[in-house]
N, C-alpha and C positions, 0 to 999 in steps of 0.2 A: 504494500500500500504506500502511496505517496500522500503526504499531508500538505495541504495548502492553506495558509492563513491569508485571508483577504481583509485588509484594513480599509474601511470606508469612512470618509470624512466629508463634511459639508465644504463646498468651495469657499474660499476666503471672502468672496463678494456676497455670500448668503448669510443673512442674520441667523444666529443660533439661539433661539429663545430658551432652550433648555440649558445651554451653556451660560447665558446671562443669569438665569434663575439660580443656577448652581454657584456662580461667582458671588452673587448677592448673599446667598445662604452661607457660604464659607466665610465671607467677610463678617456677617452678623454673628457667626460662631467664634469670632476672634482670630480668624486666619487672615489678617490684614495684608499679608505679603502676597496673597493671590490677586493678580491683576486681571486675569482673563481665563476663562475655561471654554473649550470647544468640545462638544460631545460627538463621538463617532460610534462605530460598531465594528465588531470582529465577526467574520464569517469563517468557520472552519470547514474545510472540505477534505474528504478522504477519496482519493482517486485511484482506480485500479491501475496497477503497474503496466498493464498491457496498452494503456493509452500512449499513442506515439508522440504527439507534440503537445505536451502538457501546457506550455506557455500559450499556445494558440487557443487551446480548449478553454483555459481559465479566462483569457481575455474575452472570448466569445460568450461564456457564461455571464461574465460581469456586464458586458455591453447589452446582452439580450434580456437579462432578468435581475441580476443581483444588485445593480446600482441604478440610480436615476441620473443619467448623464447630464441633465440640465442643471442640477444643483449639487451633485456629489462628485468627488474625486476618489480614486482608489489606488492602492498599491498591494502587492502580494508577495509572499515568501513561500518558496517551495522547499520542503524538507522530507526526508525519508521517515516514514512512521515506524 
């Protein structure tokens, strides 16, 4: 098995309301050193080792389903499971 971690984040130009709320909450809890929070998501994939071009397949999965190309960016890491 090959494990792929896909990290999805909002584009810098997109307002992150969850990040803003988290920033405010942390400051209210006494963590004044926090200046900004951006919230993202992690998608873990396990891919059969017989898949020939894992890079191409992962990019295709992300572009077709896993991310919203209008507001999100992504990167991924491939590792052996």
